[in-house]
C-alpha positions as CSV (number, residue, x, y, z in Angstrom):
1,M,44.2,75.3,127.5
2,K,46.1,73.7,124.7
3,N,43.9,75.5,122.1
4,F,44.3,78.8,123.9
5,L,48.1,78.5,123.9
6,L,48.1,77.5,120.2
7,A,45.8,80.4,119.3
8,T,48.1,82.9,121.3
9,V,51.2,81.7,119.5
10,G,49.4,82.0,116.1
11,L,48.2,85.5,117.0
12,V,51.7,86.6,118.0
13,A,53.1,85.1,114.8
14,M,50.5,87.0,112.7
15,A,51.2,90.2,114.5
16,G,54.9,89.8,113.8
17,M,54.3,89.3,110.1
18,A,52.1,92.4,110.0
19,A,54.8,94.6,111.5
20,P,56.7,96.8,109.0
21,A,60.0,95.5,107.8
22,S,62.8,97.5,109.3
23,A,65.7,96.1,107.3
24,A,64.4,97.6,104.1
25,D,64.3,101.1,105.7
26,M,68.0,101.1,106.8
27,A,70.1,103.9,105.6
28,V,72.4,103.1,102.7
29,K,76.1,103.4,103.6
30,A,78.1,105.7,101.3
31,A,80.5,103.8,99.1
32,P,84.1,104.8,99.3
33,P,85.2,107.0,96.4
34,P,86.9,105.0,93.6
35,I,90.7,105.0,93.6
36,V,91.9,106.9,90.6
37,A,95.5,106.2,89.4
38,P,97.5,109.3,89.0
39,I,98.3,110.2,85.4
40,Y,102.0,110.2,84.8
41,N,103.5,113.4,83.5
42,W,107.0,113.5,81.8
43,T,107.5,117.3,82.4
44,G,110.5,118.2,84.5
45,F,114.3,118.2,84.8
46,Y,116.4,115.1,85.0
47,I,120.0,114.0,85.4
48,G,121.6,110.6,84.7
49,A,124.9,108.7,84.5
50,N,126.0,105.7,82.4
51,G,129.1,103.5,82.1
52,G,130.4,100.5,80.4
53,W,133.4,98.8,78.6
54,G,134.5,99.2,75.0
55,Q,136.8,97.3,72.7
56,S,138.0,98.0,69.1
57,H,140.2,96.3,66.5
58,S,141.3,98.4,63.5
59,C,143.7,97.9,60.7
60,V,144.8,101.0,58.7
61,D,146.5,101.3,55.3
62,F,147.5,104.7,53.8
63,L,148.4,105.7,50.3
64,N,151.6,107.8,50.0
65,A,152.1,110.6,47.4
66,T,153.2,108.1,44.7
67,G,150.0,106.0,45.3
68,V,151.7,103.1,47.0
69,A,149.8,101.5,49.9
70,V,151.7,101.7,53.2
71,A,150.5,99.4,55.9
72,Q,150.4,101.0,59.3
73,G,149.4,97.8,61.0
74,C,146.5,96.7,63.3
75,R,145.8,98.0,66.7
76,D,143.5,96.7,69.5
77,R,142.1,99.0,72.1
78,S,139.9,98.5,75.1
79,G,138.9,100.5,78.1
80,G,136.2,101.8,80.3
81,L,133.6,104.3,79.1
82,F,131.5,106.7,81.2
83,G,129.2,109.6,80.6
84,G,126.3,111.5,81.8
85,Q,123.3,113.5,80.7
86,L,121.0,116.2,81.9
87,G,118.0,117.7,80.4
88,Y,114.4,119.0,80.5
89,R,111.3,117.5,79.1
90,W,107.9,119.1,78.6
91,Q,104.7,117.1,77.9
92,S,101.8,118.5,76.0
93,S,98.9,115.9,75.7
94,Q,100.6,112.8,74.3
95,W,103.7,114.6,72.9
96,V,106.9,115.0,74.8
97,F,109.5,117.7,73.8
98,G,112.9,118.1,75.4
99,L,116.5,119.3,75.4
100,E,119.4,117.1,76.5
101,A,123.1,117.7,77.0
């Protein structure tokens, strides 16, 4: 009986090895498409603002009609600065053209 059980187990094992492999026949899953980074384009209108602080120190001397230097003195000035710009840019391959005001 022992030999019969051992022979049966061996036969089942041999039959299992002779069966076709099913894992190799599985359908391949489609890979997700690669993520492509968008190419930046500079074409378009824009508007901007800027601001800051400025200081100046200037000394002025003038020559009168006789050629004598007349000192007008020195002056210090400071104050806020602000501005803005608007424009349009157009990109053609790697070149960017534009107008700004």
